[in-house]
Backbone bond lengths (Angstrom), bond angles and torsions (degrees), N, CA, C in turn:
res aa  C-N    CA-C-N  psi(-1)  N-CA   C-N-CA  omega(-1)  CA-C   N-CA-C  phi
1 M - - - 1.421 - - 1.488 109.75 -
2 K 1.360 120.35 -46.77 1.409 123.71 177.26 1.503 113.98 -60.32
3 G 1.299 116.70 -40.51 1.479 122.57 177.70 1.480 113.11 -61.51
4 N 1.389 118.69 -39.00 1.387 122.27 176.27 1.532 115.32 -63.00
5 R 1.303 114.27 -37.28 1.474 120.67 178.52 1.482 110.78 -65.97
6 Y 1.371 116.56 -43.86 1.477 116.56 174.23 1.451 116.11 -65.41
7 L 1.265 116.38 -35.22 1.490 122.06 174.23 1.495 111.76 -62.45
8 G 1.346 118.21 -39.56 1.437 124.28 177.64 1.567 109.81 -65.00
9 V 1.291 115.66 -46.52 1.435 121.54 177.46 1.554 110.56 -59.01
10 L 1.318 116.45 -46.05 1.490 119.23 -179.33 1.466 110.24 -62.34
11 V 1.345 119.74 -42.69 1.492 123.54 -178.77 1.536 104.53 -62.69
12 C 1.320 123.19 -44.20 1.413 122.06 -178.72 1.471 113.52 -62.52
13 V 1.374 118.51 -42.62 1.398 123.86 176.87 1.487 113.46 -61.94
14 V 1.352 120.32 -38.33 1.407 126.49 -179.73 1.611 106.67 -70.02
15 L 1.351 116.81 -44.46 1.428 118.19 179.81 1.497 113.38 -63.36
16 V 1.290 116.48 -43.60 1.524 124.06 179.08 1.502 105.73 -60.79
17 S 1.356 118.64 -47.61 1.514 119.85 -177.87 1.497 110.98 -60.81
18 I 1.357 118.33 -41.00 1.453 119.24 179.35 1.554 109.95 -67.39
19 F 1.387 117.34 -44.81 1.414 118.81 178.49 1.564 114.41 -58.47
20 I 1.310 113.60 -51.85 1.502 119.41 -178.06 1.529 110.92 -73.08
21 G 1.279 118.97 -38.08 1.460 120.17 -178.19 1.501 114.29 -82.33
22 G 1.331 116.33 -4.39 1.429 115.46 178.10 1.516 118.53 83.22
23 G 1.293 114.46 15.51 1.458 119.27 176.82 1.505 113.57 120.89
24 C 1.318 118.13 178.75 1.441 124.19 -177.24 1.454 108.85 -87.44
25 R 1.357 119.51 73.83 1.456 124.53 175.78 1.416 111.91 -106.41
26 R 1.288 116.88 149.73 1.466 121.94 172.87 1.512 109.41 -70.80
27 P 1.369 115.95 126.60 1.485 119.61 -178.74 1.567 107.67 -54.64
28 L 1.357 113.33 144.39 1.497 122.48 174.96 1.505 109.12 -71.09
29 A 1.346 113.65 141.25 1.487 117.14 174.54 1.520 109.52 -71.28
30 T 1.301 116.97 151.91 1.432 122.12 175.38 1.483 110.86 -81.96
31 I 1.293 120.91 127.11 1.418 125.97 176.96 1.552 113.37 -96.85
32 E 1.281 113.55 123.33 1.508 119.25 -178.45 1.515 107.02 -84.42
33 M 1.317 114.83 132.56 1.508 118.28 179.12 1.486 106.10 -79.28
34 S 1.348 114.60 144.35 1.442 123.07 178.92 1.520 111.91 -109.38
35 G 1.311 118.58 139.86 1.416 121.50 177.30 1.523 110.71 -72.21
36 V 1.282 117.71 135.96 1.469 121.96 174.80 1.515 110.43 -134.05
37 T 1.340 117.69 151.15 1.483 118.89 -178.83 1.485 113.08 -73.06
38 D 1.287 118.84 -29.46 1.457 120.04 -175.63 1.525 109.28 -159.40
39 I 1.363 116.47 163.69 1.430 121.13 178.28 1.480 106.77 -133.15
40 P 1.377 120.80 162.30 1.504 119.64 175.86 1.512 111.69 -80.27
41 W 1.341 116.60 75.96 1.482 122.25 -170.04 1.538 110.45 -48.80
42 N 1.346 118.78 -43.24 1.459 120.40 -174.02 1.530 113.35 -65.32
43 D 1.369 117.21 -16.09 1.487 120.17 174.55 1.497 114.23 -89.50
44 N 1.324 117.10 4.41 1.470 124.37 -179.29 1.569 110.13 -59.49
45 L 1.271 120.02 118.89 1.438 123.00 -179.44 1.515 113.27 -65.56
46 L 1.330 117.20 -21.86 1.425 120.05 -179.70 1.589 111.84 -72.95
47 L 1.332 116.91 -11.30 1.460 121.87 -176.99 1.544 109.18 -90.70
48 R 1.331 118.89 -3.29 1.446 118.70 176.42 1.520 113.68 -64.29
49 E 1.280 115.55 149.06 1.455 122.78 -179.67 1.586 108.07 -62.14
50 G 1.336 112.67 136.27 1.474 117.94 176.36 1.498 115.34 89.70
51 V 1.306 119.78 -6.26 1.520 122.44 178.72 1.530 105.08 -75.33
52 V 1.399 112.27 133.61 1.482 116.30 179.43 1.533 104.68 -116.92
53 L 1.359 115.56 125.49 1.445 122.06 179.76 1.542 108.57 -104.32
54 T 1.329 116.77 130.97 1.432 123.42 178.57 1.499 108.16 -128.38
55 A 1.376 114.96 165.70 1.532 117.37 178.18 1.531 107.48 -144.79
56 S 1.270 112.77 164.33 1.486 121.17 179.63 1.539 112.15 -63.86
57 S 1.316 117.05 -34.32 1.408 121.70 176.57 1.562 107.54 -167.01
58 H 1.330 117.13 172.51 1.482 120.14 174.65 1.483 108.21 -163.60
59 L 1.344 115.09 162.55 1.450 121.46 167.07 1.554 105.97 -86.88
60 E 1.326 115.43 148.72 1.498 117.40 -176.79 1.528 111.15 -59.89
61 A 1.289 118.44 -37.97 1.526 122.35 -178.79 1.503 110.43 -75.22
62 H 1.317 120.74 -15.59 1.474 121.94 -175.19 1.557 111.75 -134.14
63 P 1.364 115.63 72.58 1.438 120.81 -176.66 1.538 110.90 -75.95
64 V 1.372 112.96 168.68 1.398 118.44 -177.68 1.512 112.54 -65.72
65 E 1.277 121.04 -25.48 1.487 125.91 174.90 1.439 114.01 -55.10
66 S 1.298 117.66 -22.76 1.476 126.22 -179.64 1.530 108.98 -63.10
67 L 1.311 119.06 -24.85 1.458 123.39 178.17 1.447 114.93 -69.26
68 L 1.425 117.70 -9.64 1.484 120.54 -176.09 1.522 111.66 -114.76
69 D 1.326 119.58 25.29 1.443 120.30 -177.97 1.572 112.63 -108.92
70 N 1.251 118.22 -5.45 1.521 124.76 -179.82 1.510 110.41 54.78
71 N 1.358 112.11 45.96 1.437 120.94 -177.97 1.539 111.58 -133.34
72 P 1.277 120.44 108.76 1.514 121.35 -174.90 1.555 109.46 -69.79
73 E 1.303 121.81 -9.29 1.437 124.25 -179.59 1.580 110.01 -81.16
74 S 1.305 115.54 -28.85 1.466 119.32 178.78 1.496 105.81 -101.59
75 F 1.403 116.48 160.18 1.494 116.72 -174.49 1.552 110.08 -163.56
76 W 1.285 116.16 159.32 1.449 123.76 169.69 1.524 107.60 -88.48
77 H 1.265 118.71 129.90 1.453 122.46 176.40 1.524 110.41 -128.96
78 V 1.395 115.41 134.04 1.439 119.51 -175.60 1.527 105.28 -75.43
79 D 1.356 115.83 156.18 1.464 122.52 177.93 1.474 104.61 -58.90
80 E 1.337 116.26 137.31 1.494 125.24 -178.37 1.558 110.76 -56.72
81 E 1.403 116.00 -31.39 1.441 116.28 -179.41 1.523 111.68 -76.96
82 M 1.298 120.11 -10.06 1.432 124.94 -178.16 1.574 112.92 -103.08
83 V 1.376 114.98 -0.21 1.459 117.96 -178.73 1.539 107.21 -66.55
84 G 1.350 117.29 137.80 1.453 122.00 -179.92 1.541 110.43 101.35
85 L 1.335 116.44 -16.70 1.496 120.77 177.20 1.517 108.26 -99.77
86 P 1.295 116.93 156.73 1.520 117.82 173.67 1.563 110.54 -58.08
87 A 1.331 113.46 139.92 1.440 118.42 178.70 1.556 109.92 -122.66
88 W 1.303 115.68 159.02 1.504 116.07 179.50 1.477 111.96 -145.38
89 V 1.329 111.93 154.37 1.458 125.37 170.22 1.451 110.25 -119.99
90 E 1.299 121.67 123.76 1.501 125.26 -175.12 1.497 111.92 -121.72
91 A 1.308 115.84 133.19 1.522 121.84 178.01 1.484 106.76 -111.76
92 D 1.412 115.85 127.94 1.450 120.31 172.48 1.452 107.69 -109.98
93 F 1.304 120.70 119.55 1.481 122.64 -177.41 1.537 111.31 -83.57
94 G 1.355 116.72 -6.62 1.446 116.46 174.71 1.499 115.12 107.57
95 E 1.323 114.34 155.80 1.548 121.39 176.47 1.521 111.10 -52.72
96 G 1.308 113.75 125.99 1.480 120.27 178.28 1.548 114.54 74.01
97 E 1.288 115.01 8.93 1.498 116.76 -179.64 1.537 108.91 -114.72
98 A 1.268 117.76 136.02 1.479 121.53 177.51 1.542 107.04 -147.00
99 V 1.313 115.62 144.78 1.476 121.70 179.94 1.451 110.75 -133.43
100 V 1.336 117.18 148.38 1.443 123.21 170.55 1.516 108.58 -85.86
101 V 1.293 120.62 133.21 1.497 127.10 178.74 1.526 104.23 -123.99
102 T 1.309 112.33 130.49 1.478 120.93 173.15 1.527 117.36 -127.98
103 S 1.342 113.34 3.00 1.480 116.94 179.43 1.540 107.55 -152.69
104 L 1.264 113.14 150.66 1.504 122.66 179.85 1.538 104.87 -133.32
105 A 1.327 116.18 141.72 1.436 121.68 170.23 1.481 111.45 -134.71
106 A 1.317 118.73 144.70 1.402 122.85 179.60 1.519 111.04 -144.81
107 R 1.343 116.06 149.71 1.494 119.82 179.25 1.480 110.15 -126.11
108 P 1.348 117.56 130.64 1.440 122.40 175.42 1.516 114.58 -67.43
109 R 1.301 116.83 161.38 1.464 122.01 168.18 1.454 108.88 -51.93
110 R 1.318 118.37 142.13 1.459 124.70 176.75 1.586 108.38 -69.03
111 D 1.298 117.94 -43.67 1.463 122.30 -173.73 1.528 114.53 -78.67
112 F 1.348 117.18 -38.39 1.417 120.30 -178.72 1.573 109.79 -137.07
113 G 1.362 111.39 70.09 1.439 120.69 -179.06 1.538 113.96 -59.32
114 F 1.355 115.10 -26.42 1.515 116.63 177.80 1.518 115.97 -64.38
115 Q 1.453 114.51 -9.43 1.411 115.62 178.52 1.549 114.26 -82.17
116 F 1.359 114.11 2.94 1.502 123.52 -177.66 1.572 107.63 -65.44
117 F 1.324 110.38 162.76 1.532 117.08 175.91 1.586 109.01 -73.56
118 R 1.296 112.27 153.72 1.512 122.22 174.88 1.516 110.58 -108.60
119 N 1.354 118.30 -50.73 1.421 122.94 179.19 1.471 111.97 -127.32
120 A 1.316 116.99 136.26 1.452 123.84 -174.27 1.506 112.42 -148.54
121 Q 1.251 116.87 159.55 1.537 120.85 167.57 1.495 107.26 -116.74
122 F 1.360 113.65 138.44 1.523 118.06 172.74 1.521 104.92 -103.16
123 Q 1.291 113.29 126.12 1.529 121.04 -168.49 1.570 107.09 -128.33
124 A 1.348 109.69 158.96 1.450 118.53 179.61 1.535 110.55 -141.00
125 S 1.391 118.13 154.38 1.396 120.63 -174.41 1.517 108.07 -153.13
126 H 1.374 115.39 144.33 1.428 116.91 175.67 1.556 112.14 -86.74
127 D 1.416 112.92 -26.13 1.436 120.47 -174.82 1.465 116.84 -117.12
128 G 1.326 118.69 -6.65 1.448 122.75 -179.29 1.537 113.54 80.30
129 I 1.305 114.58 11.56 1.515 121.27 -179.15 1.488 107.23 -121.56
130 N 1.405 116.33 -56.56 1.413 120.54 -173.66 1.573 107.43 -94.90
131 W 1.303 117.08 120.82 1.443 123.08 -172.91 1.535 112.57 -108.72
132 V 1.343 116.29 141.00 1.449 124.09 174.59 1.494 106.82 -111.38
133 T 1.310 118.72 127.25 1.476 121.80 174.45 1.501 108.25 -83.20
134 L 1.402 118.14 117.08 1.426 121.10 179.51 1.517 112.51 -95.67
135 A 1.291 116.68 -23.90 1.469 120.59 179.97 1.514 115.80 -156.31
136 W 1.282 117.12 138.73 1.517 123.01 170.18 1.513 105.05 -91.03
137 I 1.298 120.14 123.40 1.427 121.92 -175.27 1.588 106.56 -114.41
138 R 1.374 115.56 140.26 1.415 119.63 179.32 1.618 107.18 -136.00
139 Q 1.256 110.47 139.92 1.510 121.76 168.87 1.476 106.35 -123.04
140 S 1.359 114.25 87.27 1.470 120.09 -168.65 1.523 114.31 -72.46
141 R 1.319 115.88 -29.70 1.504 118.33 179.65 1.515 106.21 -99.38
142 E 1.331 112.79 150.35 1.413 120.34 174.12 1.562 108.95 -58.22
143 P 1.263 118.49 124.44 1.496 119.59 -175.40 1.490 118.44 -72.02
144 G 1.296 115.28 157.46 1.447 121.78 174.19 1.503 110.82 -103.63
145 D 1.299 116.18 -165.54 1.466 125.27 -173.83 1.545 106.59 -88.29
146 R 1.323 119.03 75.54 1.472 127.59 177.89 1.487 113.86 -162.39
147 W 1.275 115.87 173.18 1.478 120.20 173.60 1.544 109.23 -77.90
148 Y 1.321 116.35 154.36 1.472 124.84 171.29 1.513 108.41 -125.96
149 R 1.275 114.67 132.36 1.491 118.93 -176.74 1.519 111.23 -136.28
150 C 1.352 113.57 147.70 1.406 119.91 171.05 1.537 111.55 -142.26
151 S 1.301 117.56 153.03 1.436 121.65 -178.54 1.625 106.70 -122.44
152 F 1.388 113.64 156.14 1.432 116.46 -177.51 1.526 104.18 -152.82
153 T 1.330 116.45 168.36 1.485 121.51 -178.18 1.514 107.33 -90.89
154 N 1.351 112.62 127.98 1.432 120.24 172.74 1.523 108.37 -163.78
155 E 1.339 113.82 131.44 1.465 119.15 177.96 1.508 115.23 -116.35
156 E 1.356 115.23 -2.21 1.439 119.94 -175.24 1.530 112.29 -96.53
157 A 1.371 116.08 139.49 1.414 120.13 175.07 1.555 111.82 -88.57
158 Y 1.268 116.93 137.21 1.468 125.53 -178.65 1.551 107.42 -129.19
159 R 1.359 113.41 152.40 1.498 120.45 172.84 1.511 109.96 -82.95
160 F 1.314 118.36 -37.66 1.444 120.78 -174.32 1.463 111.01 -111.99
161 W 1.385 118.66 139.27 1.483 124.50 174.73 1.458 106.75 -133.82
162 R 1.384 111.98 141.68 1.537 117.29 -179.01 1.520 111.04 -139.49
163 L 1.330 117.06 136.70 1.405 125.64 170.43 1.525 105.15 -99.41
164 L 1.337 120.37 111.02 1.428 125.88 -176.96 1.520 106.84 -103.48
165 I 1.310 114.10 106.77 1.525 117.29 -172.50 1.528 108.57 -96.70
166 L 1.317 110.72 124.79 1.522 119.57 -172.51 1.528 111.73 -94.15
167 D 1.289 119.82 -34.60 1.446 122.31 173.89 1.506 112.83 -166.14
168 G 1.300 117.73 179.05 1.420 120.20 -173.19 1.559 112.06 -136.06
169 H 1.329 114.33 -159.26 1.486 122.40 -176.85 1.567 114.34 -99.17
170 Q 1.331 119.31 -15.40 1.416 121.29 -165.91 1.543 112.34 -83.28
171 G 1.318 114.72 128.39 1.453 120.64 174.15 1.496 115.72 73.13
172 A 1.338 115.26 177.32 1.451 122.61 178.51 1.525 111.69 -63.66
173 N 1.335 118.48 -31.20 1.421 122.12 177.41 1.452 116.69 -84.31
174 R 1.351 117.88 -1.05 1.457 126.38 178.92 1.522 112.33 50.34
175 H 1.301 115.51 58.30 1.449 118.71 -179.54 1.548 112.00 -85.91
176 F 1.252 114.59 152.43 1.447 121.00 171.71 1.532 110.40 -99.01
177 W 1.388 115.21 140.28 1.398 123.10 -176.43 1.552 114.91 -122.11
178 A 1.387 111.87 -50.16 1.438 115.85 -166.58 1.541 109.96 -162.72
179 F 1.343 116.42 157.53 1.473 121.70 161.56 1.573 109.89 -154.11
180 A 1.337 117.58 161.46 1.389 123.27 -167.12 1.522 117.56 -85.67
181 D 1.320 118.64 -45.32 1.470 122.32 -174.45 1.516 112.08 -145.59
182 L 1.369 113.34 154.57 1.437 121.48 -178.55 1.474 108.99 -139.67
183 A 1.377 116.92 141.15 1.442 124.34 180.00 1.518 110.96 -139.38
184 L 1.281 121.55 139.58 1.455 126.13 170.82 1.463 108.42 -119.59
185 F 1.289 116.86 139.19 1.516 125.32 177.90 1.509 113.05 -127.26
């Protein structure tokens, strides 16, 4: 009798894992970001005409558009009431437009680099509703004043791309607050 109860619990755990996790897929490996001195900014897909960038929240003085100026002195900052919650930046390439992305680069704030993200998911969507996680990204060390870049395998074009930031480097709770620039290649 005891064995049947444990078997039932195990079956429930497996079914919930499949339902919540989206199926029996092998978990994606975590990709560590590497520090680089420079990136080919002019090749940034986010600079294309018609791309709309949005974010989960922002401070009025530090909007999400600051991520597109290639300036470490300006930055996107989440609303202070949202600090500690997951944050995201989303790019919409427009109706009928889709791009293949295989690399992401981000730069921390020059003055408070420790506000950078630590763990994030890079996601894609055809409709902006249903998201596929293409990469788990990690910046395990507190970043310095430089670009950080990672590459991953992807051959599919999507209209929507999202960086879902799970946590950061600041404080004992490892909160995310802000970063300066973002590029997709």
